[in-house]
C-alpha positions in Angstrom: 2.4 25.6 19.8 1.5 24.1 16.4 -2.1 23.8 17.4 -2.2 27.4 18.6 -0.8 28.5 15.3 -3.4 26.6 13.4 -6.0 29.2 14.3 -8.5 26.6 15.5 -10.1 27.1 18.9 -8.4 25.2 21.7 -10.3 23.7 24.6 -7.9 23.8 27.5 -8.9 22.0 30.7 -6.2 22.6 33.2 -5.4 24.3 36.5 -5.6 28.0 36.0 -2.0 28.3 37.1 -0.9 26.0 34.3 1.2 27.7 31.5 -1.0 26.2 28.8 -4.1 27.6 30.4 -2.5 31.1 30.8 -1.3 31.0 27.2 -4.6 30.1 25.7 -6.4 32.6 27.8 -3.8 35.4 27.2 -3.9 34.8 23.4 -7.6 34.4 23.2 -6.9 31.1 21.4 -9.9 29.3 22.7 -11.8 28.4 25.8 -10.4 27.5 29.2 -11.9 25.7 32.1 -10.5 24.7 35.5 -10.0 20.9 35.5 -11.6 20.7 39.0 -14.8 22.6 37.9 -17.1 20.2 36.1 -19.8 22.8 35.4 -17.1 25.2 33.9 -15.9 22.4 31.7 -19.4 21.8 30.5 -20.0 25.5 29.8 -16.7 25.6 27.8 -17.7 22.7 25.6 -21.2 24.2 25.2 -19.6 27.5 24.1 -17.3 25.8 21.5 -20.2 23.7 20.1 -22.5 26.7 20.0 -19.9 28.9 18.2 -19.4 26.1 15.7 -23.1 25.8 15.1 -23.4 29.5 14.4 -20.2 29.5 12.4 -18.8 32.1 14.8 -15.1 32.7 14.8 -13.7 32.4 18.3 -10.0 32.8 17.5 -9.0 36.0 15.8 -6.6 35.8 12.9 -4.1 37.8 14.8 -3.6 34.9 17.3 -1.8 32.9 14.6 0.5 35.8 13.7 1.3 36.4 17.4 2.0 32.6 18.0 4.3 32.5 15.1 6.1 35.7 16.2 6.5 34.6 19.8 7.3 30.9 19.3 9.0 30.6 16.0 12.3 28.7 15.9 14.2 31.9 15.2 12.7 33.7 18.1 13.2 30.8 20.5 16.7 30.2 19.3 17.5 33.8 19.9 16.2 33.6 23.5 18.3 30.5 24.1 21.3 32.3 22.8 20.7 35.1 25.2 20.5 32.7 28.1 23.8 31.0 27.0 25.4 34.4 26.7 24.3 35.4 30.2 25.6 32.1 31.6 29.0 32.6 29.9 29.1 36.2 31.3 28.4 35.0 34.8 31.1 32.4 34.5 33.6 34.9 33.2 32.7 37.3 36.1 33.3 34.5 38.7 36.8 33.8 37.6 
């Protein structure tokens, strides 16, 4: 999450079903390639190098804001608190 929040493009080489792959793709935080597709990996690297050569910005500034909003300690702690409240509620209902 820290790297996503840095605003630097991420090269994600993983299975498309992988959470990191989906996250980078959904946020537009970089370039993804299926780990089993060598030509796709090559194209992804070429895209990153090409964008760097042209000084093209791949990652929008809004990505950093969204990552910080979704994955801040405060947000994640709140989500955990909701899970714990739900677990307590289920336990109380079972008694």
